[in-house]
N, C-alpha and C positions, 0 to 999 in steps of 0.2 A: 199673191194679190188677191183682195177680196173683189167679187164682181156682184154687181146689184141682180138676182135672180129676174129673170123673165117673167110678167103677168101670167104667163100660159101655165106657170108651176102653181100656181096658187091652190089649184084643185086637189093636186097631189100632196101639196104640203099640208092641207087641212085633213086629208085623209091619213096622213103619218100622224099628225096630232091627234085625231081622235083615236088610231092604233096606240099610241102611247100612252095617253093621259086621260082616256074614258073607258068606262065600262057600262054594265047595266046598273050598278050602285055608285058609278063617280060620273055625272053628266058634265059637259062644259056649257057654259054660255056662249053666246055669239061673241059676246066684248072679250070672254078670255080667252075664245080663239083669235081674236083679232089681237090680243095682246101676245100671245104665243107668237104668232105669225111676225110681230115686230120684233119681238126679242130674239128669237131664234132663227130667223131665216132673212130678217133685216126688210122684210116686205111691209109697208104702208097700204092699208086696205081700209075699208070701212064696214061697218055692220052688213049693209046692205049686199056687198060683194060675198061675203061671207054667206049673207043668206041664200043668195044665187048659187053659189057652190055648193051648197048643201043639198037645195033641191036638185041640182045636175047630178049630184052623186045618188039621191035618190030614184031618179028616172034610170040612172043606169043600174036599177036592182039592187043597190046595196040598202041593209037595212038598219036604218041610222033612228035612234029615238031622240026627239030634242021637243 
């Protein structure tokens, strides 16, 4: 049975998406991240939520180019 993932998992799922689908030559837009969250993780989020979580990842010291 599928369960809906909790909102607290958004940041971890975004990090997973970035690791799987992006690198220095292949960047993802916020909208592409939103679509991957919807399709792969069944999470409905908006672009502002993605931005906020990307900023949180930057604050944690991860080097993310966007």
